[in-house]
N, CA, C, O and CB atoms as a CASP TS submission, in Angstrom:
PFRMAT TS
TARGET T0000
AUTHOR 0000-0000-0000
METHOD Language model
MODEL 1
PARENT N/A
ATOM      1  N   MET     1     112.405 109.439  94.762  1.00  0.00           N
ATOM      2  CA  MET     1     112.406 110.754  94.150  1.00  0.00           C
ATOM      3  C   MET     1     110.966 111.219  93.948  1.00  0.00           C
ATOM      4  O   MET     1     110.123 110.478  93.443  1.00  0.00           O
ATOM      5  CB  MET     1     113.174 110.736  92.808  1.00  0.00           C
ATOM      6  N   TRP     2     110.711 112.429  94.342  1.00  0.00           N
ATOM      7  CA  TRP     2     109.377 113.011  94.235  1.00  0.00           C
ATOM      8  C   TRP     2     109.182 113.637  92.853  1.00  0.00           C
ATOM      9  O   TRP     2     110.087 114.278  92.317  1.00  0.00           O
ATOM     10  CB  TRP     2     109.153 114.064  95.342  1.00  0.00           C
ATOM     11  N   THR     3     108.003 113.445  92.292  1.00  0.00           N
ATOM     12  CA  THR     3     107.634 114.097  91.042  1.00  0.00           C
ATOM     13  C   THR     3     106.303 114.810  91.264  1.00  0.00           C
ATOM     14  O   THR     3     105.483 114.387  92.079  1.00  0.00           O
ATOM     15  CB  THR     3     107.539 113.064  89.859  1.00  0.00           C
ATOM     16  N   GLU     4     106.107 115.890  90.529  1.00  0.00           N
ATOM     17  CA  GLU     4     104.843 116.609  90.618  1.00  0.00           C
ATOM     18  C   GLU     4     104.012 116.256  89.391  1.00  0.00           C
ATOM     19  O   GLU     4     104.430 116.456  88.251  1.00  0.00           O
ATOM     20  CB  GLU     4     105.070 118.156  90.723  1.00  0.00           C
ATOM     21  N   LYS     5     102.806 115.718  89.664  1.00  0.00           N
ATOM     22  CA  LYS     5     101.930 115.281  88.587  1.00  0.00           C
ATOM     23  C   LYS     5     100.485 115.378  89.066  1.00  0.00           C
ATOM     24  O   LYS     5     100.175 114.985  90.191  1.00  0.00           O
ATOM     25  CB  LYS     5     102.274 113.830  88.134  1.00  0.00           C
ATOM     26  N   ASP     6      99.615 115.893  88.228  1.00  0.00           N
ATOM     27  CA  ASP     6      98.177 115.975  88.532  1.00  0.00           C
ATOM     28  C   ASP     6      97.912 116.654  89.880  1.00  0.00           C
ATOM     29  O   ASP     6      97.123 116.162  90.686  1.00  0.00           O
ATOM     30  CB  ASP     6      97.559 114.572  88.534  1.00  0.00           C
ATOM     31  N   ASN     7      98.572 117.778  90.112  1.00  0.00           N
ATOM     32  CA  ASN     7      98.405 118.549  91.348  1.00  0.00           C
ATOM     33  C   ASN     7      98.752 117.762  92.608  1.00  0.00           C
ATOM     34  O   ASN     7      98.166 117.986  93.667  1.00  0.00           O
ATOM     35  CB  ASN     7      96.990 119.040  91.448  1.00  0.00           C
ATOM     36  N   THR     8      99.710 116.835  92.488  1.00  0.00           N
ATOM     37  CA  THR     8     100.190 116.090  93.647  1.00  0.00           C
ATOM     38  C   THR     8     101.702 115.911  93.554  1.00  0.00           C
ATOM     39  O   THR     8     102.280 115.909  92.467  1.00  0.00           O
ATOM     40  CB  THR     8      99.483 114.717  93.749  1.00  0.00           C
ATOM     41  N   LEU     9     102.332 115.759  94.727  1.00  0.00           N
ATOM     42  CA  LEU     9     103.714 115.270  94.785  1.00  0.00           C
ATOM     43  C   LEU     9     103.599 113.768  94.956  1.00  0.00           C
ATOM     44  O   LEU     9     102.880 113.289  95.832  1.00  0.00           O
ATOM     45  CB  LEU     9     104.559 115.947  95.969  1.00  0.00           C
ATOM     46  N   GLN    10     104.311 113.021  94.113  1.00  0.00           N
ATOM     47  CA  GLN    10     104.199 111.568  94.137  1.00  0.00           C
ATOM     48  C   GLN    10     105.560 110.923  94.325  1.00  0.00           C
ATOM     49  O   GLN    10     106.563 111.373  93.771  1.00  0.00           O
ATOM     50  CB  GLN    10     103.550 111.059  92.855  1.00  0.00           C
ATOM     51  N   ALA    11     105.574 109.851  95.124  1.00  0.00           N
ATOM     52  CA  ALA    11     106.795 109.067  95.309  1.00  0.00           C
ATOM     53  C   ALA    11     106.416 107.670  95.770  1.00  0.00           C
ATOM     54  O   ALA    11     105.364 107.453  96.371  1.00  0.00           O
ATOM     55  CB  ALA    11     107.754 109.745  96.333  1.00  0.00           C
ATOM     56  N   THR    12     107.299 106.734  95.472  1.00  0.00           N
ATOM     57  CA  THR    12     107.130 105.345  95.895  1.00  0.00           C
ATOM     58  C   THR    12     108.423 104.882  96.545  1.00  0.00           C
ATOM     59  O   THR    12     109.519 105.157  96.056  1.00  0.00           O
ATOM     60  CB  THR    12     106.748 104.424  94.691  1.00  0.00           C
ATOM     61  N   PHE    13     108.274 104.175  97.657  1.00  0.00           N
ATOM     62  CA  PHE    13     109.418 103.666  98.409  1.00  0.00           C
ATOM     63  C   PHE    13     109.278 102.159  98.562  1.00  0.00           C
ATOM     64  O   PHE    13     108.189 101.652  98.832  1.00  0.00           O
ATOM     65  CB  PHE    13     109.528 104.354  99.799  1.00  0.00           C
ATOM     66  N   LYS    14     110.401 101.436  98.385  1.00  0.00           N
ATOM     67  CA  LYS    14     110.406  99.979  98.532  1.00  0.00           C
ATOM     68  C   LYS    14     111.293  99.598  99.704  1.00  0.00           C
ATOM     69  O   LYS    14     112.324 100.222  99.957  1.00  0.00           O
ATOM     70  CB  LYS    14     110.891  99.285  97.228  1.00  0.00           C
ATOM     71  N   PHE    15     110.869  98.557 100.414  1.00  0.00           N
ATOM     72  CA  PHE    15     111.563  98.088 101.593  1.00  0.00           C
ATOM     73  C   PHE    15     111.820  96.595 101.477  1.00  0.00           C
ATOM     74  O   PHE    15     111.352  95.951 100.539  1.00  0.00           O
ATOM     75  CB  PHE    15     110.760  98.404 102.859  1.00  0.00           C
ATOM     76  N   LYS    16     112.564  96.044 102.430  1.00  0.00           N
ATOM     77  CA  LYS    16     112.926  94.625 102.316  1.00  0.00           C
ATOM     78  C   LYS    16     111.735  93.703 102.529  1.00  0.00           C
ATOM     79  O   LYS    16     111.709  92.593 101.997  1.00  0.00           O
ATOM     80  CB  LYS    16     114.013  94.282 103.315  1.00  0.00           C
ATOM     81  N   ASP    17     110.737  94.155 103.308  1.00  0.00           N
ATOM     82  CA  ASP    17     109.569  93.318 103.554  1.00  0.00           C
ATOM     83  C   ASP    17     108.424  94.166 104.107  1.00  0.00           C
ATOM     84  O   ASP    17     108.556  95.379 104.266  1.00  0.00           O
ATOM     85  CB  ASP    17     109.915  92.172 104.530  1.00  0.00           C
ATOM     86  N   PHE    18     107.321  93.521 104.393  1.00  0.00           N
ATOM     87  CA  PHE    18     106.132  94.218 104.886  1.00  0.00           C
ATOM     88  C   PHE    18     106.379  94.871 106.239  1.00  0.00           C
ATOM     89  O   PHE    18     105.935  95.994 106.475  1.00  0.00           O
ATOM     90  CB  PHE    18     104.961  93.251 104.987  1.00  0.00           C
ATOM     91  N   THR    19     107.079  94.181 107.123  1.00  0.00           N
ATOM     92  CA  THR    19     107.324  94.724 108.459  1.00  0.00           C
ATOM     93  C   THR    19     108.099  96.027 108.392  1.00  0.00           C
ATOM     94  O   THR    19     107.784  96.975 109.110  1.00  0.00           O
ATOM     95  CB  THR    19     108.082  93.715 109.313  1.00  0.00           C
ATOM     96  N   GLU    20     109.105  96.081 107.539  1.00  0.00           N
ATOM     97  CA  GLU    20     109.888  97.302 107.397  1.00  0.00           C
ATOM     98  C   GLU    20     109.038  98.420 106.791  1.00  0.00           C
ATOM     99  O   GLU    20     109.120  99.569 107.223  1.00  0.00           O
ATOM    100  CB  GLU    20     111.133  97.044 106.529  1.00  0.00           C
ATOM    101  N   ALA    21     108.232  98.087 105.803  1.00  0.00           N
ATOM    102  CA  ALA    21     107.349  99.083 105.182  1.00  0.00           C
ATOM    103  C   ALA    21     106.365  99.628 106.219  1.00  0.00           C
ATOM    104  O   ALA    21     106.094 100.829 106.250  1.00  0.00           O
ATOM    105  CB  ALA    21     106.579  98.464 103.978  1.00  0.00           C
ATOM    106  N   PHE    22     105.841  98.760 107.052  1.00  0.00           N
ATOM    107  CA  PHE    22     104.877  99.189 108.062  1.00  0.00           C
ATOM    108  C   PHE    22     105.551 100.041 109.134  1.00  0.00           C
ATOM    109  O   PHE    22     104.961 101.013 109.607  1.00  0.00           O
ATOM    110  CB  PHE    22     104.199  97.972 108.704  1.00  0.00           C
ATOM    111  N   ALA    23     106.765  99.696 109.520  1.00  0.00           N
ATOM    112  CA  ALA    23     107.512 100.516 110.483  1.00  0.00           C
ATOM    113  C   ALA    23     107.732 101.917 109.919  1.00  0.00           C
ATOM    114  O   ALA    23     107.567 102.910 110.627  1.00  0.00           O
ATOM    115  CB  ALA    23     108.871  99.856 110.830  1.00  0.00           C
ATOM    116  N   PHE    24     108.107 101.991 108.640  1.00  0.00           N
ATOM    117  CA  PHE    24     108.282 103.272 107.953  1.00  0.00           C
ATOM    118  C   PHE    24     106.985 104.076 108.002  1.00  0.00           C
ATOM    119  O   PHE    24     106.998 105.261 108.335  1.00  0.00           O
ATOM    120  CB  PHE    24     108.725 103.051 106.484  1.00  0.00           C
ATOM    121  N   MET    25     105.873 103.437 107.673  1.00  0.00           N
ATOM    122  CA  MET    25     104.586 104.130 107.665  1.00  0.00           C
ATOM    123  C   MET    25     104.228 104.643 109.061  1.00  0.00           C
ATOM    124  O   MET    25     103.691 105.741 109.202  1.00  0.00           O
ATOM    125  CB  MET    25     103.483 103.197 107.147  1.00  0.00           C
ATOM    126  N   THR    26     104.523 103.855 110.076  1.00  0.00           N
ATOM    127  CA  THR    26     104.229 104.275 111.437  1.00  0.00           C
ATOM    128  C   THR    26     105.012 105.531 111.799  1.00  0.00           C
ATOM    129  O   THR    26     104.465 106.466 112.384  1.00  0.00           O
ATOM    130  CB  THR    26     104.546 103.152 112.421  1.00  0.00           C
ATOM    131  N   GLU    27     106.285 105.546 111.449  1.00  0.00           N
ATOM    132  CA  GLU    27     107.109 106.719 111.750  1.00  0.00           C
ATOM    133  C   GLU    27     106.639 107.945 110.960  1.00  0.00           C
ATOM    134  O   GLU    27     106.599 109.054 111.495  1.00  0.00           O
ATOM    135  CB  GLU    27     108.586 106.426 111.437  1.00  0.00           C
ATOM    136  N   VAL    28     106.288 107.744 109.698  1.00  0.00           N
ATOM    137  CA  VAL    28     105.768 108.846 108.887  1.00  0.00           C
ATOM    138  C   VAL    28     104.460 109.370 109.486  1.00  0.00           C
ATOM    139  O   VAL    28     104.208 110.575 109.464  1.00  0.00           O
ATOM    140  CB  VAL    28     105.547 108.390 107.422  1.00  0.00           C
ATOM    141  N   ALA    29     103.638 108.480 110.014  1.00  0.00           N
ATOM    142  CA  ALA    29     102.367 108.893 110.602  1.00  0.00           C
ATOM    143  C   ALA    29     102.578 109.888 111.745  1.00  0.00           C
ATOM    144  O   ALA    29     101.809 110.840 111.882  1.00  0.00           O
ATOM    145  CB  ALA    29     101.598 107.672 111.105  1.00  0.00           C
ATOM    146  N   PHE    30     103.606 109.679 112.563  1.00  0.00           N
ATOM    147  CA  PHE    30     103.890 110.609 113.651  1.00  0.00           C
ATOM    148  C   PHE    30     104.279 111.993 113.116  1.00  0.00           C
ATOM    149  O   PHE    30     103.850 113.012 113.658  1.00  0.00           O
ATOM    150  CB  PHE    30     105.007 110.054 114.541  1.00  0.00           C
ATOM    151  N   HIS    31     105.088 112.025 112.058  1.00  0.00           N
ATOM    152  CA  HIS    31     105.470 113.307 111.444  1.00  0.00           C
ATOM    153  C   HIS    31     104.245 113.992 110.838  1.00  0.00           C
ATOM    154  O   HIS    31     104.049 115.194 111.015  1.00  0.00           O
ATOM    155  CB  HIS    31     106.556 113.092 110.354  1.00  0.00           C
ATOM    156  N   ALA    32     103.428 113.228 110.131  1.00  0.00           N
ATOM    157  CA  ALA    32     102.237 113.791 109.484  1.00  0.00           C
ATOM    158  C   ALA    32     101.276 114.367 110.524  1.00  0.00           C
ATOM    159  O   ALA    32     100.724 115.452 110.336  1.00  0.00           O
ATOM    160  CB  ALA    32     101.522 112.716 108.638  1.00  0.00           C
ATOM    161  N   GLU    33     101.083 113.644 111.604  1.00  0.00           N
ATOM    162  CA  GLU    33     100.175 114.117 112.655  1.00  0.00           C
ATOM    163  C   GLU    33     100.706 115.398 113.286  1.00  0.00           C
ATOM    164  O   GLU    33      99.948 116.334 113.539  1.00  0.00           O
ATOM    165  CB  GLU    33      99.982 113.034 113.735  1.00  0.00           C
ATOM    166  N   LYS    34     102.007 115.433 113.537  1.00  0.00           N
ATOM    167  CA  LYS    34     102.626 116.624 114.126  1.00  0.00           C
ATOM    168  C   LYS    34     102.446 117.850 113.218  1.00  0.00           C
ATOM    169  O   LYS    34     102.260 118.968 113.697  1.00  0.00           O
ATOM    170  CB  LYS    34     104.127 116.371 114.384  1.00  0.00           C
ATOM    171  N   MET    35     102.506 117.617 111.895  1.00  0.00           N
ATOM    172  CA  MET    35     102.353 118.702 110.924  1.00  0.00           C
ATOM    173  C   MET    35     100.872 118.973 110.606  1.00  0.00           C
ATOM    174  O   MET    35     100.551 119.925 109.894  1.00  0.00           O
ATOM    175  CB  MET    35     103.114 118.362 109.632  1.00  0.00           C
ATOM    176  N   ASN    36      99.985 118.136 111.135  1.00  0.00           N
ATOM    177  CA  ASN    36      98.560 118.202 110.804  1.00  0.00           C
ATOM    178  C   ASN    36      98.363 118.152 109.285  1.00  0.00           C
ATOM    179  O   ASN    36      97.607 118.930 108.704  1.00  0.00           O
ATOM    180  CB  ASN    36      97.926 119.491 111.389  1.00  0.00           C
ATOM    181  N   HIS    37      99.069 117.211 108.673  1.00  0.00           N
ATOM    182  CA  HIS    37      99.026 117.052 107.212  1.00  0.00           C
ATOM    183  C   HIS    37      99.072 115.557 106.910  1.00  0.00           C
ATOM    184  O   HIS    37     100.108 114.912 107.071  1.00  0.00           O
ATOM    185  CB  HIS    37     100.221 117.818 106.504  1.00  0.00           C
ATOM    186  N   HIS    38      97.966 115.030 106.480  1.00  0.00           N
ATOM    187  CA  HIS    38      97.814 113.586 106.373  1.00  0.00           C
ATOM    188  C   HIS    38      97.843 113.144 104.906  1.00  0.00           C
ATOM    189  O   HIS    38      97.021 113.581 104.101  1.00  0.00           O
ATOM    190  CB  HIS    38      96.505 113.137 107.042  1.00  0.00           C
ATOM    191  N   PRO    39      98.790 112.282 104.574  1.00  0.00           N
ATOM    192  CA  PRO    39      99.002 111.919 103.164  1.00  0.00           C
ATOM    193  C   PRO    39      97.959 110.956 102.622  1.00  0.00           C
ATOM    194  O   PRO    39      97.313 110.215 103.364  1.00  0.00           O
ATOM    195  CB  PRO    39     100.363 111.310 102.996  1.00  0.00           C
ATOM    196  N   ASP    40      97.820 110.992 101.318  1.00  0.00           N
ATOM    197  CA  ASP    40      97.112 109.955 100.581  1.00  0.00           C
ATOM    198  C   ASP    40      98.191 108.938 100.261  1.00  0.00           C
ATOM    199  O   ASP    40      99.094 109.225  99.475  1.00  0.00           O
ATOM    200  CB  ASP    40      96.370 110.511  99.263  1.00  0.00           C
ATOM    201  N   TRP    41      98.116 107.761 100.853  1.00  0.00           N
ATOM    202  CA  TRP    41      99.179 106.766 100.662  1.00  0.00           C
ATOM    203  C   TRP    41      98.595 105.372 100.577  1.00  0.00           C
ATOM    204  O   TRP    41      97.455 105.127 100.971  1.00  0.00           O
ATOM    205  CB  TRP    41     100.204 106.837 101.800  1.00  0.00           C
ATOM    206  N   SER    42      99.400 104.469 100.056  1.00  0.00           N
ATOM    207  CA  SER    42      98.977 103.073  99.978  1.00  0.00           C
ATOM    208  C   SER    42     100.181 102.184 100.250  1.00  0.00           C
ATOM    209  O   SER    42     101.333 102.582 100.076  1.00  0.00           O
ATOM    210  CB  SER    42      98.349 102.749  98.587  1.00  0.00           C
ATOM    211  N   ASN    43      99.876 100.981 100.680  1.00  0.00           N
ATOM    212  CA  ASN    43     100.909  99.995 100.983  1.00  0.00           C
ATOM    213  C   ASN    43     100.490  98.653 100.411  1.00  0.00           C
ATOM    214  O   ASN    43      99.387  98.170 100.669  1.00  0.00           O
ATOM    215  CB  ASN    43     101.157  99.889 102.514  1.00  0.00           C
ATOM    216  N   VAL    44     101.384  98.057  99.631  1.00  0.00           N
ATOM    217  CA  VAL    44     101.228  96.684  99.173  1.00  0.00           C
ATOM    218  C   VAL    44     102.543  95.982  99.458  1.00  0.00           C
ATOM    219  O   VAL    44     103.569  96.287  98.851  1.00  0.00           O
ATOM    220  CB  VAL    44     100.843  96.609  97.643  1.00  0.00           C
ATOM    221  N   TRP    45     102.502  95.043 100.383  1.00  0.00           N
ATOM    222  CA  TRP    45     103.636  94.287 100.879  1.00  0.00           C
ATOM    223  C   TRP    45     104.807  95.191 101.248  1.00  0.00           C
ATOM    224  O   TRP    45     104.800  95.780 102.329  1.00  0.00           O
ATOM    225  CB  TRP    45     104.072  93.274  99.846  1.00  0.00           C
ATOM    226  N   ASN    46     105.820  95.321 100.379  1.00  0.00           N
ATOM    227  CA  ASN    46     107.024  96.090 100.728  1.00  0.00           C
ATOM    228  C   ASN    46     107.078  97.455 100.043  1.00  0.00           C
ATOM    229  O   ASN    46     108.134  98.086 100.020  1.00  0.00           O
ATOM    230  CB  ASN    46     108.264  95.298 100.362  1.00  0.00           C
ATOM    231  N   THR    47     105.980  97.911  99.496  1.00  0.00           N
ATOM    232  CA  THR    47     105.956  99.147  98.714  1.00  0.00           C
ATOM    233  C   THR    47     104.951 100.132  99.309  1.00  0.00           C
ATOM    234  O   THR    47     103.799  99.786  99.569  1.00  0.00           O
ATOM    235  CB  THR    47     105.608  98.850  97.237  1.00  0.00           C
ATOM    236  N   VAL    48     105.412 101.367  99.519  1.00  0.00           N
ATOM    237  CA  VAL    48     104.551 102.435 100.040  1.00  0.00           C
ATOM    238  C   VAL    48     104.574 103.573  99.020  1.00  0.00           C
ATOM    239  O   VAL    48     105.641 104.065  98.654  1.00  0.00           O
ATOM    240  CB  VAL    48     105.030 102.930 101.472  1.00  0.00           C
ATOM    241  N   SER    49     103.399 103.984  98.569  1.00  0.00           N
ATOM    242  CA  SER    49     103.273 105.055  97.581  1.00  0.00           C
ATOM    243  C   SER    49     102.514 106.228  98.183  1.00  0.00           C
ATOM    244  O   SER    49     101.568 106.047  98.949  1.00  0.00           O
ATOM    245  CB  SER    49     102.563 104.548  96.308  1.00  0.00           C
ATOM    246  N   PHE    50     102.945 107.434  97.822  1.00  0.00           N
ATOM    247  CA  PHE    50     102.357 108.670  98.333  1.00  0.00           C
ATOM    248  C   PHE    50     101.869 109.556  97.195  1.00  0.00           C
ATOM    249  O   PHE    50     102.445 109.579  96.107  1.00  0.00           O
ATOM    250  CB  PHE    50     103.369 109.429  99.192  1.00  0.00           C
ATOM    251  N   LYS    51     100.786 110.287  97.479  1.00  0.00           N
ATOM    252  CA  LYS    51     100.326 111.411  96.662  1.00  0.00           C
ATOM    253  C   LYS    51     100.005 112.513  97.657  1.00  0.00           C
ATOM    254  O   LYS    51      99.067 112.396  98.444  1.00  0.00           O
ATOM    255  CB  LYS    51      99.062 111.034  95.747  1.00  0.00           C
ATOM    256  N   LEU    52     100.786 113.581  97.617  1.00  0.00           N
ATOM    257  CA  LEU    52     100.603 114.671  98.562  1.00  0.00           C
ATOM    258  C   LEU    52     100.043 115.907  97.864  1.00  0.00           C
ATOM    259  O   LEU    52     100.530 116.311  96.808  1.00  0.00           O
ATOM    260  CB  LEU    52     101.925 115.006  99.252  1.00  0.00           C
ATOM    261  N   ASN    53      99.015 116.500  98.465  1.00  0.00           N
ATOM    262  CA  ASN    53      98.569 117.836  98.111  1.00  0.00           C
ATOM    263  C   ASN    53      97.828 118.400  99.314  1.00  0.00           C
ATOM    264  O   ASN    53      97.536 117.673 100.264  1.00  0.00           O
ATOM    265  CB  ASN    53      97.666 117.824  96.830  1.00  0.00           C
ATOM    266  N   THR    54      97.529 119.673  99.276  1.00  0.00           N
ATOM    267  CA  THR    54      96.912 120.329 100.419  1.00  0.00           C
ATOM    268  C   THR    54      95.445 120.581 100.118  1.00  0.00           C
ATOM    269  O   THR    54      95.108 121.428  99.291  1.00  0.00           O
ATOM    270  CB  THR    54      97.638 121.650 100.761  1.00  0.00           C
ATOM    271  N   HIS    55      94.583 119.845 100.790  1.00  0.00           N
ATOM    272  CA  HIS    55      93.145 119.955 100.558  1.00  0.00           C
ATOM    273  C   HIS    55      92.625 121.346 100.907  1.00  0.00           C
ATOM    274  O   HIS    55      91.759 121.884 100.216  1.00  0.00           O
ATOM    275  CB  HIS    55      92.399 118.903 101.372  1.00  0.00           C
ATOM    276  N   ASP    56      93.164 121.932 101.993  1.00  0.00           N
ATOM    277  CA  ASP    56      92.726 123.269 102.418  1.00  0.00           C
ATOM    278  C   ASP    56      93.049 124.354 101.394  1.00  0.00           C
ATOM    279  O   ASP    56      92.446 125.427 101.410  1.00  0.00           O
ATOM    280  CB  ASP    56      93.369 123.623 103.741  1.00  0.00           C
ATOM    281  N   ALA    57      94.001 124.073 100.505  1.00  0.00           N
ATOM    282  CA  ALA    57      94.396 125.055  99.484  1.00  0.00           C
ATOM    283  C   ALA    57      93.755 124.737  98.130  1.00  0.00           C
ATOM    284  O   ALA    57      94.166 125.275  97.102  1.00  0.00           O
ATOM    285  CB  ALA    57      95.931 125.091  99.342  1.00  0.00           C
ATOM    286  N   GLY    58      92.763 123.876  98.137  1.00  0.00           N
ATOM    287  CA  GLY    58      92.079 123.541  96.886  1.00  0.00           C
ATOM    288  C   GLY    58      92.657 122.346  96.163  1.00  0.00           C
ATOM    289  O   GLY    58      92.438 122.182  94.963  1.00  0.00           O
ATOM    290  N   GLY    59      93.403 121.497  96.886  1.00  0.00           N
ATOM    291  CA  GLY    59      93.930 120.281  96.271  1.00  0.00           C
ATOM    292  C   GLY    59      95.120 120.506  95.366  1.00  0.00           C
ATOM    293  O   GLY    59      95.282 119.814  94.361  1.00  0.00           O
ATOM    294  N   VAL    60      95.954 121.470  95.715  1.00  0.00           N
ATOM    295  CA  VAL    60      97.172 121.734  94.951  1.00  0.00           C
ATOM    296  C   VAL    60      98.386 121.504  95.842  1.00  0.00           C
ATOM    297  O   VAL    60      98.258 121.373  97.059  1.00  0.00           O
ATOM    298  CB  VAL    60      97.174 123.183  94.385  1.00  0.00           C
ATOM    299  N   VAL    61      99.552 121.457  95.233  1.00  0.00           N
ATOM    300  CA  VAL    61     100.803 121.272  95.960  1.00  0.00           C
ATOM    301  C   VAL    61     101.221 122.600  96.588  1.00  0.00           C
ATOM    302  O   VAL    61     101.259 123.633  95.920  1.00  0.00           O
ATOM    303  CB  VAL    61     101.919 120.730  95.019  1.00  0.00           C
ATOM    304  N   THR    62     101.531 122.555  97.879  1.00  0.00           N
ATOM    305  CA  THR    62     101.962 123.753  98.602  1.00  0.00           C
ATOM    306  C   THR    62     103.259 123.448  99.348  1.00  0.00           C
ATOM    307  O   THR    62     103.770 122.328  99.305  1.00  0.00           O
ATOM    308  CB  THR    62     100.856 124.240  99.592  1.00  0.00           C
ATOM    309  N   GLU    63     103.777 124.463 100.029  1.00  0.00           N
ATOM    310  CA  GLU    63     104.980 124.292 100.846  1.00  0.00           C
ATOM    311  C   GLU    63     104.763 123.225 101.919  1.00  0.00           C
ATOM    312  O   GLU    63     105.703 122.523 102.292  1.00  0.00           O
ATOM    313  CB  GLU    63     105.378 125.627 101.498  1.00  0.00           C
ATOM    314  N   LYS    64     103.555 123.103 102.408  1.00  0.00           N
ATOM    315  CA  LYS    64     103.218 122.085 103.405  1.00  0.00           C
ATOM    316  C   LYS    64     103.525 120.684 102.860  1.00  0.00           C
ATOM    317  O   LYS    64     104.023 119.830 103.593  1.00  0.00           O
ATOM    318  CB  LYS    64     101.723 122.192 103.808  1.00  0.00           C
ATOM    319  N   ASP    65     103.234 120.454 101.603  1.00  0.00           N
ATOM    320  CA  ASP    65     103.508 119.157 100.975  1.00  0.00           C
ATOM    321  C   ASP    65     105.006 118.926 100.833  1.00  0.00           C
ATOM    322  O   ASP    65     105.498 117.824 101.078  1.00  0.00           O
ATOM    323  CB  ASP    65     102.831 119.070  99.599  1.00  0.00           C
ATOM    324  N   HIS    66     105.718 119.958 100.440  1.00  0.00           N
ATOM    325  CA  HIS    66     107.173 119.835 100.297  1.00  0.00           C
ATOM    326  C   HIS    66     107.832 119.550 101.646  1.00  0.00           C
ATOM    327  O   HIS    66     108.795 118.786 101.713  1.00  0.00           O
ATOM    328  CB  HIS    66     107.763 121.120  99.681  1.00  0.00           C
ATOM    329  N   LYS    67     107.319 120.159 102.727  1.00  0.00           N
ATOM    330  CA  LYS    67     107.870 119.916 104.062  1.00  0.00           C
ATOM    331  C   LYS    67     107.628 118.468 104.491  1.00  0.00           C
ATOM    332  O   LYS    67     108.519 117.826 105.048  1.00  0.00           O
ATOM    333  CB  LYS    67     107.248 120.888 105.087  1.00  0.00           C
ATOM    334  N   LEU    68     106.425 117.955 104.234  1.00  0.00           N
ATOM    335  CA  LEU    68     106.146 116.564 104.582  1.00  0.00           C
ATOM    336  C   LEU    68     106.985 115.621 103.726  1.00  0.00           C
ATOM    337  O   LEU    68     107.480 114.612 104.229  1.00  0.00           O
ATOM    338  CB  LEU    68     104.649 116.253 104.409  1.00  0.00           C
ATOM    339  N   ALA    69     107.153 115.929 102.452  1.00  0.00           N
ATOM    340  CA  ALA    69     107.982 115.102 101.575  1.00  0.00           C
ATOM    341  C   ALA    69     109.415 115.018 102.106  1.00  0.00           C
ATOM    342  O   ALA    69     110.022 113.947 102.083  1.00  0.00           O
ATOM    343  CB  ALA    69     107.978 115.665 100.140  1.00  0.00           C
ATOM    344  N   LYS    70     109.954 116.138 102.581  1.00  0.00           N
ATOM    345  CA  LYS    70     111.313 116.130 103.152  1.00  0.00           C
ATOM    346  C   LYS    70     111.370 115.269 104.398  1.00  0.00           C
ATOM    347  O   LYS    70     112.338 114.533 104.596  1.00  0.00           O
ATOM    348  CB  LYS    70     111.773 117.557 103.485  1.00  0.00           C
ATOM    349  N   ALA    71     110.353 115.347 105.239  1.00  0.00           N
ATOM    350  CA  ALA    71     110.310 114.516 106.437  1.00  0.00           C
ATOM    351  C   ALA    71     110.225 113.036 106.061  1.00  0.00           C
ATOM    352  O   ALA    71     110.875 112.196 106.684  1.00  0.00           O
ATOM    353  CB  ALA    71     109.116 114.914 107.325  1.00  0.00           C
ATOM    354  N   ILE    72     109.432 112.722 105.052  1.00  0.00           N
ATOM    355  CA  ILE    72     109.309 111.334 104.579  1.00  0.00           C
ATOM    356  C   ILE    72     110.645 110.835 104.063  1.00  0.00           C
ATOM    357  O   ILE    72     111.035 109.704 104.352  1.00  0.00           O
ATOM    358  CB  ILE    72     108.236 111.221 103.472  1.00  0.00           C
ATOM    359  N   ASP    73     111.356 111.663 103.301  1.00  0.00           N
ATOM    360  CA  ASP    73     112.682 111.281 102.796  1.00  0.00           C
ATOM    361  C   ASP    73     113.649 110.979 103.930  1.00  0.00           C
ATOM    362  O   ASP    73     114.423 110.026 103.842  1.00  0.00           O
ATOM    363  CB  ASP    73     113.254 112.387 101.913  1.00  0.00           C
ATOM    364  N   LYS    74     113.617 111.775 104.992  1.00  0.00           N
ATOM    365  CA  LYS    74     114.502 111.542 106.142  1.00  0.00           C
ATOM    366  C   LYS    74     114.195 110.210 106.808  1.00  0.00           C
ATOM    367  O   LYS    74     115.104 109.473 107.191  1.00  0.00           O
ATOM    368  CB  LYS    74     114.367 112.678 107.164  1.00  0.00           C
ATOM    369  N   VAL    75     112.916 109.908 106.944  1.00  0.00           N
ATOM    370  CA  VAL    75     112.529 108.618 107.533  1.00  0.00           C
ATOM    371  C   VAL    75     112.975 107.482 106.627  1.00  0.00           C
ATOM    372  O   VAL    75     113.522 106.487 107.104  1.00  0.00           O
ATOM    373  CB  VAL    75     110.996 108.550 107.767  1.00  0.00           C
ATOM    374  N   ALA    76     112.749 107.617 105.334  1.00  0.00           N
ATOM    375  CA  ALA    76     113.120 106.559 104.387  1.00  0.00           C
ATOM    376  C   ALA    76     114.620 106.294 104.387  1.00  0.00           C
ATOM    377  O   ALA    76     115.050 105.155 104.206  1.00  0.00           O
ATOM    378  CB  ALA    76     112.665 106.930 102.981  1.00  0.00           C
ATOM    379  N   ALA    77     115.414 107.334 104.590  1.00  0.00           N
ATOM    380  CA  ALA    77     116.875 107.177 104.584  1.00  0.00           C
ATOM    381  C   ALA    77     117.343 106.234 105.690  1.00  0.00           C
ATOM    382  O   ALA    77     118.382 105.589 105.547  1.00  0.00           O
ATOM    383  CB  ALA    77     117.556 108.540 104.742  1.00  0.00           C
ATOM    384  N   LYS    78     116.612 106.144 106.765  1.00  0.00           N
ATOM    385  CA  LYS    78     116.970 105.236 107.860  1.00  0.00           C
ATOM    386  C   LYS    78     116.903 103.766 107.438  1.00  0.00           C
ATOM    387  O   LYS    78     117.547 102.910 108.045  1.00  0.00           O
ATOM    388  CB  LYS    78     116.048 105.470 109.052  1.00  0.00           C
ATOM    389  N   TYR    79     116.137 103.487 106.416  1.00  0.00           N
ATOM    390  CA  TYR    79     115.915 102.106 105.972  1.00  0.00           C
ATOM    391  C   TYR    79     116.763 101.703 104.781  1.00  0.00           C
ATOM    392  O   TYR    79     116.645 100.584 104.283  1.00  0.00           O
ATOM    393  CB  TYR    79     114.475 101.912 105.630  1.00  0.00           C
ATOM    394  N   GLN    80     117.611 102.599 104.322  1.00  0.00           N
ATOM    395  CA  GLN    80     118.446 102.296 103.150  1.00  0.00           C
ATOM    396  C   GLN    80     119.715 101.565 103.531  1.00  0.00           C
ATOM    397  O   GLN    80     120.524 101.238 102.663  1.00  0.00           O
ATOM    398  CB  GLN    80     118.802 103.573 102.410  1.00  0.00           C
TER
END
């Protein structure tokens, strides 16, 4: 679930292991590149965390962030 905090959309996703988390990140990377919108994210073992905002708009949350968040949710659903 995404929350808006400190001018970012934030969410954390957990997977069964590192390989699954990395596969998820790889798929998200293709969506992000296609949208020309690159997330601030981190990965520790089976957990991937995101903070999304639009740097070109002054570091605030925009429709671009919401679109990427929806794409991320679709990718994550494949792993549930």
